[in-house]
C-alpha positions, 0 to 999 in steps of 0.5 A: 972187281972180284966176285963169285958167280953159281952157274951149276958149279961155283966160280969166281970172276975177275973183271980186268982190263984187257990186253992185245993177247985178249984180242984173238978170244974176243974177236971169236966170242963175237964171231961166235955168239949165237945173239947174231946167228941167222940174219944177223950172222952177216954182220960178225962174219967176218970181224976183228977185235985187233989188238991195237982197238984194245989198247985205243979203247976201255976194252974189260974182261970177265973172266972165270977159272984159269982165264976163261972169257966168260965177257966183254965190253968196249967203253970208247970215251969221246963221244961217250959210247958201249962199242961193244958187250958179249956174254959168251952163250954159257956163262948167259945167264949169270948175271955177267952182263949185269956186272959188265955194266956195273964196271963199265958205269963205274968207268965212266963215272970215272971218267966224268961222264953221265950218260953212255950212249948204246946201239943195241944189236935188236933182240938185246934192247930188253937186257939193257933197259932192264939195266936202267937203259932209257931208248932215246931213239933209232939207228936207222939201217947202214948197207951192207954193213947194218941190213936193219934198224937198231934200237939207240939207248942211254944208259944213266951215270949217276954220281956217287 
């Protein structure tokens, strides 16, 4: 999937399957995300996206010129869940998240899924709702790993 974005300069965006060589860059993107500053920092401080995770799950990256990492997502197929989705801080507001969700929905459809569960970072709930997710409940805090309740949503996967 290739398209163009405009954010100061026009850039071609391509979504491709991640491979083991992407692991360090994905880990760095997770750990440096401004969305996880302050009280949320502990959640990603030691987080690692390893090569084994990438090889086991449906992990896709959005890249720009020179393979610049713009964002990524990880779709778990059983049970269906959007496990990770991050957009680089400097690429937010350019439609990368929407493109990743559209790509994820296509991959879910191809796998025969009719919905995908999302346990959202609380500040990201509005984004997920804006792309069609429906709030289904609340995932309760699970200390020490997660110290706050999180919105639980589903993204419908309509048939083609």
